[in-house]
Backbone as CSV, one residue per row, in Angstrom:
resi,resn,N_x,N_y,N_z,CA_x,CA_y,CA_z,C_x,C_y,C_z
1,MET,0.843,-1.181,0.000,0.000,0.000,0.000,0.889,1.246,0.000
2,GLN,0.610,2.172,-0.892,1.338,3.425,-0.978,0.840,4.391,0.103
3,PRO,1.687,5.330,0.578,1.226,6.304,1.570,0.004,7.087,1.110
4,THR,-0.071,7.415,-0.184,-1.231,8.172,-0.663,-2.498,7.334,-0.640
5,ASP,-2.380,6.010,-0.658,-3.561,5.161,-0.572,-4.309,5.389,0.735
6,LEU,-3.575,5.633,1.815,-4.224,5.899,3.097,-4.979,7.210,3.056
7,ILE,-4.406,8.233,2.424,-5.088,9.517,2.300,-6.359,9.350,1.480
8,ASP,-6.286,8.565,0.398,-7.419,8.412,-0.504,-8.624,7.750,0.149
9,GLN,-8.446,7.104,1.276,-9.531,6.359,1.905,-10.171,7.099,3.075
10,ARG,-9.713,8.288,3.406,-10.296,9.005,4.538,-10.782,10.384,4.109
11,ILE,-11.602,10.966,4.943,-12.123,12.303,4.691,-11.011,13.312,4.978
12,LEU,-10.816,14.260,4.073,-9.769,15.259,4.223,-10.329,16.550,4.816
13,SER,-9.507,17.218,5.595,-9.862,18.520,6.175,-9.709,19.605,5.117
14,PRO,-10.278,20.792,5.360,-10.055,21.894,4.417,-8.565,22.165,4.200
15,ARG,-7.758,22.070,5.226,-6.312,22.306,5.094,-5.671,21.251,4.184
16,GLU,-6.068,19.997,4.334,-5.518,18.938,3.481,-5.993,19.091,2.037
17,LEU,-7.234,19.494,1.854,-7.737,19.746,0.498,-6.970,20.894,-0.147
18,ALA,-6.696,21.943,0.624,-5.928,23.069,0.098,-4.537,22.618,-0.326
19,ALA,-3.914,21.716,0.437,-2.583,21.205,0.082,-2.646,20.427,-1.233
20,GLU,-3.695,19.639,-1.424,-3.847,18.890,-2.682,-4.070,19.848,-3.846
21,VAL,-4.879,20.877,-3.641,-5.101,21.879,-4.689,-3.789,22.582,-5.022
22,ARG,-3.006,22.955,-4.015,-1.711,23.611,-4.271,-0.792,22.699,-5.079
23,ARG,-0.781,21.411,-4.739,0.063,20.459,-5.470,-0.347,20.425,-6.941
24,LEU,-1.635,20.357,-7.200,-2.107,20.270,-8.581,-1.941,21.577,-9.343
25,THR,-2.150,22.707,-8.689,-1.978,23.974,-9.399,-0.507,24.229,-9.723
26,ALA,0.382,23.605,-8.966,1.826,23.765,-9.217,2.333,22.807,-10.291
27,THR,1.499,21.840,-10.705,1.920,20.834,-11.691,0.907,20.739,-12.831
28,PRO,0.663,21.830,-13.550,-0.353,21.797,-14.601,-0.037,20.835,-15.740
29,ALA,1.220,20.466,-15.928,1.553,19.525,-17.005,0.808,18.201,-16.828
30,GLU,0.412,17.869,-15.592,-0.317,16.625,-15.318,-1.723,16.621,-15.913
31,TRP,-2.312,17.817,-16.143,-3.718,17.864,-16.518,-4.087,18.934,-17.556
32,VAL,-3.193,19.820,-17.917,-3.548,20.966,-18.759,-4.147,20.547,-20.107
33,ALA,-3.738,19.435,-20.651,-4.255,19.009,-21.956,-5.746,18.660,-21.908
34,ARG,-6.301,18.482,-20.728,-7.718,18.140,-20.586,-8.630,19.362,-20.624
35,VAL,-8.091,20.551,-20.379,-8.909,21.769,-20.253,-9.557,22.124,-21.585
36,ARG,-10.816,22.485,-21.511,-11.588,22.933,-22.669,-12.275,24.245,-22.301
37,LEU,-12.710,24.989,-23.309,-13.486,26.208,-23.104,-14.868,25.992,-23.698
38,ASP,-15.896,26.483,-23.006,-17.265,26.301,-23.471,-18.008,27.634,-23.369
39,PRO,-18.349,28.241,-24.514,-19.045,29.530,-24.463,-20.452,29.428,-23.867
40,GLU,-21.009,28.224,-23.767,-22.358,28.042,-23.219,-22.377,28.019,-21.693
41,GLY,-21.250,27.755,-21.059,-21.196,27.672,-19.602,-19.837,27.168,-19.169
42,ARG,-19.624,27.175,-17.871,-18.334,26.698,-17.367,-18.111,25.263,-17.831
43,TRP,-16.898,24.965,-18.258,-16.514,23.598,-18.580,-15.925,23.006,-17.307
44,TYR,-16.226,21.739,-17.018,-15.641,21.085,-15.849,-15.475,19.596,-16.114
45,GLU,-14.470,19.042,-15.462,-14.192,17.607,-15.566,-13.611,17.125,-14.247
46,ARG,-14.121,16.002,-13.771,-13.568,15.381,-12.562,-12.307,14.631,-12.957
47,ILE,-11.186,14.952,-12.304,-9.911,14.316,-12.645,-9.433,13.350,-11.576
48,HIS,-10.112,13.328,-10.436,-9.805,12.342,-9.398,-11.070,12.126,-8.582
49,GLY,-11.317,10.873,-8.235,-12.445,10.566,-7.373,-12.250,9.230,-6.692
50,ASP,-12.426,9.218,-5.387,-12.418,7.979,-4.613,-13.327,8.172,-3.413
51,ALA,-13.312,7.261,-2.477,-14.216,7.337,-1.329,-13.924,8.528,-0.431
52,GLY,-12.696,9.038,-0.459,-12.323,10.118,0.453,-12.479,11.511,-0.100
53,TYR,-12.107,11.715,-1.368,-12.185,13.064,-1.943,-12.221,13.005,-3.457
54,GLU,-12.572,14.142,-4.055,-12.583,14.268,-5.509,-11.979,15.607,-5.894
55,VAL,-11.498,15.670,-7.152,-10.876,16.883,-7.675,-11.471,17.176,-9.055
56,TRP,-11.782,18.450,-9.284,-12.371,18.907,-10.541,-11.508,20.008,-11.151
57,LEU,-11.428,20.022,-12.479,-10.881,21.149,-13.237,-12.057,21.956,-13.752
58,ILE,-11.935,23.275,-13.732,-12.995,24.134,-14.266,-12.346,25.249,-15.080
59,SER,-12.906,25.517,-16.268,-12.478,26.683,-17.039,-13.629,27.674,-17.069
60,TRP,-13.274,28.940,-17.097,-14.237,30.026,-16.988,-13.960,31.076,-18.066
61,LEU,-14.936,31.372,-18.884,-14.856,32.505,-19.788,-15.408,33.730,-19.055
62,PRO,-15.079,34.940,-19.512,-15.607,36.130,-18.855,-17.130,36.080,-18.729
63,GLY,-17.626,36.419,-17.532,-19.065,36.446,-17.276,-19.637,35.140,-16.755
64,GLN,-18.897,34.055,-16.793,-19.420,32.783,-16.291,-19.309,32.720,-14.773
65,SER,-20.328,32.114,-14.129,-20.345,32.038,-12.672,-21.104,30.801,-12.204
66,THR,-20.946,30.505,-10.923,-21.637,29.360,-10.330,-23.004,29.730,-9.787
67,GLY,-23.231,30.997,-9.436,-24.395,31.370,-8.637,-24.117,30.966,-7.188
68,PHE,-24.895,31.498,-6.270,-24.682,31.168,-4.859,-25.065,29.711,-4.608
69,HIS,-24.185,28.994,-3.920,-24.393,27.572,-3.654,-23.547,27.148,-2.453
70,ASP,-23.894,26.004,-1.879,-23.020,25.385,-0.890,-22.613,24.019,-1.428
71,HIS,-21.870,23.267,-0.646,-21.389,21.952,-1.067,-21.904,20.868,-0.139
72,GLY,-23.092,21.094,0.441,-23.692,20.125,1.336,-22.766,19.818,2.504
73,SER,-22.563,18.566,2.778,-21.747,18.143,3.919,-20.263,18.028,3.579
74,SER,-19.868,18.473,2.392,-18.467,18.372,1.965,-17.691,19.644,2.290
75,ALA,-16.456,19.463,2.736,-15.502,20.566,2.834,-14.893,20.754,1.452
76,GLY,-14.261,21.888,1.221,-13.700,22.114,-0.098,-12.529,23.071,-0.094
77,ALA,-11.885,23.132,-1.247,-10.820,24.096,-1.495,-10.766,24.316,-2.997
78,PHE,-10.387,25.525,-3.400,-10.160,25.778,-4.817,-9.012,26.739,-4.971
79,GLY,-8.333,26.591,-6.098,-7.210,27.457,-6.410,-7.248,27.858,-7.862
80,VAL,-6.775,29.053,-8.139,-6.741,29.570,-9.499,-5.364,29.305,-10.097
81,VAL,-5.366,28.740,-11.294,-4.122,28.435,-11.999,-3.787,29.565,-12.965
82,TRP,-4.769,29.988,-13.764,-4.601,31.079,-14.720,-5.747,32.048,-14.545
83,GLY,-5.460,33.321,-14.752,-6.486,34.343,-14.653,-6.807,34.673,-13.214
84,SER,-8.022,35.143,-13.000,-8.489,35.440,-11.653,-9.992,35.221,-11.592
85,LEU,-10.476,34.963,-10.398,-11.898,34.763,-10.153,-12.310,35.642,-8.986
86,ASP,-13.591,35.978,-8.924,-14.144,36.658,-7.765,-14.952,35.650,-6.963
87,GLU,-14.674,35.584,-5.657,-15.482,34.772,-4.756,-16.382,35.731,-3.999
88,CYS,-17.690,35.562,-4.172,-18.676,36.424,-3.525,-19.296,35.669,-2.358
89,VAL,-19.287,36.291,-1.195,-19.895,35.700,-0.007,-20.811,36.734,0.635
90,VAL,-21.794,36.256,1.355,-22.702,37.123,2.096,-22.495,36.811,3.570
91,PRO,-21.770,37.670,4.290,-21.579,37.416,5.720,-22.933,37.287,6.419
92,ARG,-23.029,36.379,7.377,-24.305,36.056,8.032,-25.050,37.278,8.564
93,ARG,-24.354,38.232,9.072,-25.030,39.370,9.707,-25.167,40.573,8.773
94,SER,-24.888,40.391,7.485,-24.891,41.554,6.596,-26.171,41.701,5.781
95,GLY,-27.143,40.816,5.964,-28.336,40.871,5.125,-27.985,40.454,3.722
96,ALA,-28.129,41.348,2.762,-27.847,41.018,1.367,-26.569,41.682,0.866
97,ARG,-25.748,42.236,1.754,-24.509,42.882,1.323,-23.489,41.812,0.930
98,VAL,-23.020,41.867,-0.291,-22.090,40.874,-0.822,-20.658,41.364,-0.636
99,GLN,-19.820,40.488,-0.118,-18.389,40.770,-0.004,-17.695,40.035,-1.149
100,VAL,-16.885,40.744,-1.923,-16.202,40.154,-3.073,-14.709,40.059,-2.773
101,ASN,-14.170,38.858,-2.910,-12.738,38.616,-2.713,-12.136,38.165,-4.032
102,ARG,-11.139,38.861,-4.510,-10.458,38.481,-5.747,-9.515,37.325,-5.429
103,VAL,-9.583,36.265,-6.224,-8.711,35.098,-6.087,-7.874,35.051,-7.362
104,VAL,-6.577,35.283,-7.236,-5.699,35.360,-8.401,-4.863,34.100,-8.531
105,SER,-4.199,33.975,-9.651,-3.345,32.824,-9.914,-2.407,32.585,-8.735
106,GLY,-2.416,31.371,-8.222,-1.586,31.002,-7.076,-2.328,31.027,-5.752
107,ASP,-3.481,31.719,-5.691,-4.270,31.761,-4.453,-5.078,30.482,-4.294
108,VAL,-5.265,30.060,-3.051,-6.114,28.915,-2.730,-7.046,29.318,-1.597
109,ARG,-8.321,28.996,-1.719,-9.324,29.212,-0.674,-9.781,27.840,-0.175
110,ALA,-9.957,27.702,1.120,-10.453,26.452,1.710,-11.626,26.787,2.622
111,PHE,-12.560,25.831,2.769,-13.773,26.090,3.554,-14.365,24.780,4.045
112,GLY,-15.186,24.894,5.062,-15.849,23.737,5.640,-17.200,23.473,5.002
113,PRO,-17.892,22.437,5.485,-19.219,22.105,4.964,-20.200,23.266,5.110
114,ARG,-21.177,23.294,4.223,-22.267,24.267,4.227,-21.838,25.709,3.958
115,TYR,-20.612,25.915,3.521,-20.113,27.244,3.178,-20.794,27.701,1.893
116,VAL,-21.340,28.912,1.878,-22.078,29.426,0.728,-21.250,30.506,0.038
117,HIS,-21.096,30.363,-1.282,-20.405,31.378,-2.075,-20.859,31.321,-3.519
118,ASP,-20.480,32.348,-4.260,-20.684,32.420,-5.708,-19.298,32.705,-6.273
119,VAL,-18.841,31.864,-7.176,-17.531,32.061,-7.797,-17.784,32.483,-9.237
120,ARG,-17.062,33.515,-9.665,-17.334,34.042,-11.006,-16.080,34.617,-11.647
121,ASN,-16.075,34.550,-12.967,-15.080,35.265,-13.761,-15.778,36.539,-14.202
122,PRO,-15.360,37.696,-13.686,-16.102,38.930,-13.978,-16.094,39.282,-15.458
123,GLU,-17.149,39.967,-15.871,-17.199,40.486,-17.238,-15.929,41.292,-17.490
124,GLY,-15.373,41.174,-18.661,-14.163,41.909,-18.977,-12.896,41.214,-18.504
125,GLY,-13.064,40.096,-17.802,-11.897,39.335,-17.371,-11.328,38.540,-18.527
126,SER,-10.299,37.775,-18.249,-9.738,36.878,-19.254,-10.129,35.459,-18.881
127,VAL,-9.780,34.507,-19.703,-10.055,33.110,-19.391,-9.389,32.762,-18.067
128,ALA,-10.089,31.982,-17.240,-9.530,31.516,-15.973,-9.658,30.004,-15.909
129,VAL,-8.710,29.377,-15.231,-8.737,27.928,-14.982,-8.499,27.722,-13.496
130,SER,-9.291,26.837,-12.900,-9.169,26.578,-11.470,-9.259,25.087,-11.188
131,VAL,-8.738,24.707,-10.016,-8.776,23.334,-9.514,-9.586,23.349,-8.225
132,HIS,-10.538,22.418,-8.086,-11.435,22.348,-6.924,-11.377,20.944,-6.336
133,ALA,-11.331,20.845,-5.009,-11.308,19.546,-4.327,-12.373,19.532,-3.235
134,TYR,-13.041,18.382,-3.058,-14.111,18.243,-2.073,-13.965,16.921,-1.331
135,SER,-14.228,16.969,-0.026,-14.178,15.756,0.784,-15.242,15.833,1.866
136,PRO,-16.086,14.782,1.979,-16.182,13.665,1.050,-16.640,14.163,-0.318
137,PRO,-16.580,13.299,-1.342,-17.031,13.720,-2.669,-18.445,14.317,-2.609
138,LEU,-18.693,15.282,-3.464,-19.994,15.963,-3.467,-21.135,14.980,-3.685
139,SER,-22.156,15.102,-2.858,-23.360,14.295,-3.067,-24.591,15.177,-3.236
140,ALA,-24.516,16.423,-2.744,-25.629,17.365,-2.883,-25.096,18.784,-2.765
141,MET,-25.774,19.685,-3.446,-25.469,21.120,-3.353,-26.794,21.860,-3.264
142,THR,-26.832,22.864,-2.419,-28.015,23.718,-2.331,-27.709,25.013,-3.067
143,ARG,-28.639,25.460,-3.888,-28.522,26.724,-4.614,-29.344,27.776,-3.880
144,TYR,-28.868,29.025,-3.947,-29.503,30.125,-3.229,-29.736,31.300,-4.160
145,ASP,-30.808,32.054,-3.890,-31.060,33.331,-4.540,-30.680,34.425,-3.551
146,LEU,-30.128,35.506,-4.060,-29.822,36.657,-3.234,-31.043,37.571,-3.241
147,THR,-31.642,37.775,-2.073,-32.826,38.629,-1.923,-32.444,39.851,-1.080
148,PRO,-33.290,40.863,-1.016,-32.981,42.018,-0.158,-32.753,41.641,1.305
149,ALA,-33.347,40.528,1.748,-33.181,40.082,3.135,-31.980,39.160,3.324
150,GLY,-31.324,38.772,2.241,-30.190,37.843,2.322,-30.393,36.664,1.390
151,LEU,-29.757,35.554,1.704,-29.833,34.369,0.854,-31.085,33.546,1.162
152,ALA,-31.752,33.074,0.099,-32.938,32.232,0.231,-32.714,30.965,-0.582
153,VAL,-33.056,29.816,-0.033,-32.869,28.538,-0.722,-33.699,28.528,-2.003
154,ALA,-33.036,28.187,-3.110,-33.710,28.108,-4.410,-33.940,26.654,-4.830
155,GLY,-33.133,25.734,-4.316,-33.285,24.331,-4.689,-32.047,23.540,-4.326
156,THR,-32.170,22.232,-4.443,-31.066,21.332,-4.138,-30.801,20.445,-5.345
157,GLU,-29.526,20.193,-5.600,-29.099,19.309,-6.697,-28.378,18.119,-6.099
158,GLY,-28.508,16.965,-6.740,-27.763,15.786,-6.358,-26.651,15.525,-7.358
159,ALA,-25.777,14.583,-7.048,-24.632,14.279,-7.898,-25.045,13.916,-9.322
160,ASP,-26.234,13.384,-9.512,-26.698,13.037,-10.858,-26.986,14.266,-11.719
161,ASP,-27.066,15.437,-11.081,-27.382,16.676,-11.812,-26.161,17.348,-12.418
162,TRP,-24.966,16.883,-12.088,-23.788,17.493,-12.678,-22.867,16.490,-13.226
């Protein structure tokens, strides 16, 4: 059994997911040939998946976004390889005031379960590519609408929806 086999069989913390994202963003030769661009929406492909965690590649054209969502019971991390993305969050006590954090090439964000954000490539931006990791693998995501009173649940998706 290889040392990484033990990691692959357990749930990873946000810090461990961030370390895996950093490793992958530092070694694009391992996966860059898989990246595609899709003018209809974000392109994504799962490049690793086991019982403990999964990793996705995502490409973003200007104006493409996720909308507000969480990752259910999964922790996560994402890092930008090329370009930059905006991570939009609504602090719990702010009502509907959105806080925007720019995530540039080399940056990694990590978060725990039920964390709500909207990730987007702003209009006028350039193409962006990012790596995302989740543990345990995603099984459900809740989507939210931003209302004057704050975030409101819009619906839930299961793994079969993506």
